[in-house]
N, C-alpha and C positions, 0 to 999 in steps of 0.2 A: 351484898359483895356480887360484882363486876363481875360479867360474861369477857375473860382475858382472849375469848376466839367473833368476837363481837366486830361488826365494824368500824371503822374511824368513824366519828361523826364531827363535820364541819358548815358551817353557814355557806350557804352556797347563797349566791344573788344570783338572778335573770340579768342578760343584758338590757332587754324593756326595762328594766326596775329603773338604768342607771339613763335609759334615755326618757326617763318620762317626766326627769329634771330640767331642760335641754328646753327650751324654748327658740325658736327660729328667729332670728333678727327682722328686725320691722324692713321693709322693703325703704322705705324713706331712711330709717337710718343709716341703713348698706349706704344705700347713693350720697345724705351726706357725708359720709366718711370715706369717700372715691374723693368728693368735690376738698373737700378738706383737708384731704394727703395731699393733692395739686397742688392748692395754697400753699401747703406749709413748703413742699419743695419748688414750688415757684420762688419763693421768698427767702429762703435760706439758698438757694443755685441758682436759678436762674435771673434771679433780677438782678445782683452783683453781675452775673456773665454779661449782661445786656449795654451794664452801666460802662463793665469795662472794654465793651466791645463799642460804645459810643463814645468812648473817651481816647480811643485808637485812631487817628485820622492820618492823612495822607503826610500831615507835619508833623505828625509826633514823633517818625524815625529822626534818630541819628545816629551815632558811632554805637553809643552803647545801646541802644534798642529800641523799646519801648520807654514811653514816659513814666517816672514813680508814679502817679495815681492808677491811669492802667495798669500796671502790675499789682497797686493795694487793690485793685479794684475785682483784680482776676486773686489774687492773692483769697480774698474773703472770700469769691465764690466757692474756690477748692476746699477754706475752710468749714464752708456752712454746707457743703455734703460732705465732707468728712464725718461733722458732728451727726445731720443726717442719718446715715448710715448708719451710726455706732447707734444712733437712739432704736432705730427701724430692727438693727440685728437686735440686740438686748433683747425690744419686747417681742419680739415675734421669739426667737427662742426662749426663752421665758415663759408666754402664754396667750403665744399666737395674736399677739396685738402689733399693729401698727402706731403708729401717735397717733396719728385722731380715733379709729378704733379704741385705744384705751381710755380717748376722753370722750368720747361715747359710748363708755361700755360695755360692746359689742368682742368677740374674739371667736380666732379661730381653729373649731376643733375636728378630731373625725370623723364622719358618720356613726363610731359607736360610740361617742361621746370623750374617745382617749385625747388627749394630748397629741398638738399635729404637729411633727418636731420639725427644725427652721428648715432643713433639703427636701423635708416634699411639701412646704410654703413655697420656698423658693423654684424651687427648681420644673414643680406640675404647674402651681398657681402662676407661675412669672414665667419663666421661661419659656415651656412646652408650650403654654395659651401668646407667648409672644410670637415662638416660630408658628402658629398655627394663624395669626392675624396675617399673614402673607396670605393667604383666600379668599377671595375676597366676598364682601358681606359674613364674614366669620366677627369682624369687631362688630358689626350690630346684631347676629345670631346669639351670640355668646350669653351678652346681660339677660336679652328676652326672657331667657329659662326662669329668670328669679318671679315670672309671672304665676310656674306652674306649681304645684301641690308643697311641692318640695324645699322650695323657694333657694334651691342651687343653679349657680351661674353653671356654662358648660367648665369654665376650669374647673370648678367646687364638683363637680362629680370628674375631670379627670383625674383629682387628686383624692378624691375620696375623702370631701372636708365637709363640712357646716356652716356657718354662721349662727352665732348663737346671742346672747344676753349672757354679758357673762355676771 
């Protein structure tokens, strides 16, 4: 016969147990993901934009506007931007990964191991960090913090996130 006045029993997991499985991403892998993301954006957005800009010359204007070739290049630029934004938002909202982070098998999570929200990653890691880049030397100091023991850059500390192996 069990005691009806006994306290309820439950399995309690310590927060430290959840963090034990989180392995911080290698510094080189994080750098590679950053470079790869820049290359992806460059190929999908900036290359078509530069081609379109090169195709527009002073003699290209007529009564109807730009040449069809220049308009096509700018349309490809816009399509590339929308495609890049779509996949980035989907990957970041699902599991805290950009396109390159997904390829390199790393992801962004909260420092307690819980998933990082799209808003946290967008507003705190990107927008706030962009505003702080106005401060002289911030752009140099921010990535240098990756050499700390926790491997967190300043934007990671601001957003209370860490980058771990997926």
